[in-house]
C-alpha positions, 0 to 999 in steps of 0.5 A, spaced: 900 578 593 896 582 598 890 580 602 885 584 597 889 581 590 889 574 593 881 574 593 881 578 587 877 584 591 878 592 590 877 594 597 875 590 604 869 587 603 867 587 611 870 594 613 866 597 618 861 603 616 861 599 608 853 597 609 851 603 606 843 602 604 842 595 603 835 594 602 834 589 608 826 588 609 827 589 616 831 595 616 827 599 611 821 598 614 824 600 621 827 606 617 820 608 614 816 607 620 821 612 624 822 617 619 814 618 619 813 618 627 819 624 627 816 628 622 809 627 624 811 630 631 812 625 636 818 622 639 820 615 637 824 609 639 829 604 636 831 597 640 834 591 639 840 586 640 847 588 640 850 588 633 843 588 629 845 595 626 841 600 630 847 605 630 847 604 623 840 605 622 840 612 626 845 615 623 842 613 616 836 617 619 840 623 621 843 624 615 837 624 611 834 629 616 840 634 615 839 633 607 833 636 608 835 642 612 834 640 619 839 641 625 840 633 626 844 631 631 847 625 634 848 624 641 852 618 643 850 617 650 844 620 654 845 627 657 843 629 664 845 636 664 842 642 661 849 645 659 851 638 656 845 639 651 846 646 649 853 644 646 852 638 643 845 642 640 850 648 638 845 653 641 850 658 644 858 659 643 863 655 647 864 659 654 857 662 654 854 658 659 852 661 666 855 657 672 848 656 675 845 650 674 838 647 676 831 650 674 835 656 671 839 652 667 834 648 663 830 654 662 835 657 658 836 651 654 828 651 653 828 658 651 834 657 646 830 651 643 824 655 642 828 661 639 831 657 633 824 654 633 821 660 631 826 662 626 824 656 622 830 652 625 827 644 626 832 640 631 832 632 631 836 629 636 839 622 635 840 620 642 844 613 643 846 607 647 840 608 652 841 602 656 847 606 659 842 611 663 843 609 670 840 614 673 834 618 673 837 624 670 837 623 663 830 620 663 827 626 667 830 631 662 829 628 655 822 627 658 821 635 659 825 636 652 819 632 649 814 636 652 817 643 649 812 646 644 811 653 641 805 654 636 802 647 638 809 644 635 814 641 638 821 644 638 825 638 639 824 631 635 827 625 639 829 618 636 832 614 642 836 608 641 838 602 645 839 595 646 832 591 647 829 592 654 832 599 655 825 602 655 823 597 661 830 599 665 828 607 665 820 605 666 821 609 672 825 615 670 819 619 668 815 614 664 820 615 658 817 609 654 810 611 654 812 618 651 814 615 644 809 615 639 813 610 634 817 604 636 821 600 631 825 594 633 831 591 629 831 583 629 837 579 627 837 577 619 834 571 617 838 566 614 836 568 606 837 576 608 845 573 611 846 570 604 844 577 601 848 581 605 854 577 605 854 577 597 852 584 596 858 586 601 862 582 597 860 585 590 861 592 592 868 590 594 869 587 586 868 580 587 861 578 586 861 571 585 865 564 586 868 566 593 863 563 598 859 557 597 852 556 601 855 552 606 860 557 608 854 562 608 850 558 612 855 557 617 857 564 617 849 566 618 849 561 624 855 563 628 853 570 627 846 569 630 844 573 624 847 580 627 851 584 622 856 586 626 858 579 628 857 577 620 862 582 618 867 580 623 867 573 622 867 573 615 873 578 615 877 574 619 875 567 616 878 571 609 884 573 613 885 566 615 884 563 608 889 568 605 895 565 610 893 558 608 893 560 601 885 558 600 882 560 594 875 559 596 872 561 603 869 554 606 866 552 612 872 550 616 875 557 615 869 560 618 870 555 624 876 557 625 875 564 625 869 563 630 874 560 635 878 566 634 872 571 636 870 566 642 864 565 638 862 557 638 861 554 631 854 551 630 853 544 630 855 541 623 850 536 620 852 529 618 850 530 611 848 536 608 844 534 601 845 542 598 851 542 593 856 547 595 855 552 590 856 560 590 851 564 593 847 568 588 848 576 588 843 581 589 840 581 583 839 573 582 845 572 577 846 565 576 851 561 580 859 561 577 862 554 575 864 549 580 870 550 583 877 547 580 879 540 582 885 544 586 881 548 591 880 546 597 873 541 599 871 539 605 871 532 607 864 528 607 863 529 614 867 536 615 871 533 621 878 530 617 878 537 613 877 541 619 883 537 623 887 538 617 886 545 616 887 547 623 893 543 624 896 547 618 894 554 621 897 552 628 903 551 624 903 557 620 902 561 626 908 558 630 912 559 623 913 552 621 913 550 614 907 546 611 906 544 604 899 540 602 897 540 595 890 540 596 891 548 598 
């Protein structure tokens, strides 16, 4: 029996790029705000801690504009050379760029953008990883591109994406932050959003109930700090470890083991958790499933004995030793 069959899944639930358009309140609010600002003709900025879903949201926005007939391009890092921008924006065929640079190079880029705009072509550039800009040239060029107009309208819309604080680090690069008419910040998910996120991913993979208990889901949320990227990594590894141990439900102990493997310190365990470990509910408020059968793994009252037991079995399995335990 393979990993998916063991857990009753039809697809990997936490694979990269599987978020789709989960209606997380903070993400949807940021998406609407940025879309409004860009359609209004301004430059927009998206920031937030690492792993909160900025690139995923930016790509959703790019797809929305492309579906509406825009030339919507994703630029994975800031570019400081007009020739790079010409190639990325597909403004001229390869090999047509002249060897000279400087002001003449930017003039050619400006002319090409205005020509496209005049022919009815609207262009959006999503520039990611803004915090990677270590010199003024990308900021200076972005500022110049921001100010390009034709017939009273900007010929290029810009969405600048980066980790928290990138605008401050580029403040001396032409005052880039002040150009952004609209700014959105993605924060880590709340505990409630984490539970919703986990269950929604499981439902899309064919297993909506009975796999993750509320205690395990809360530990996933706490260990990941509310960051979707770490939620995916932790949940996926915990399921892999559980599959190897023959577990039938993802438990807090499996989460702790996955966190340790990923170098994420597990959150402190409460001595007593008054909340029953019923399964988390689905996105549409479905009732919790029946209680786990007596043969399924149950954590010890204070969690410590179970952690030691599972860790012992996990280590033995990795060393190739045969270990039998009727409770797993």
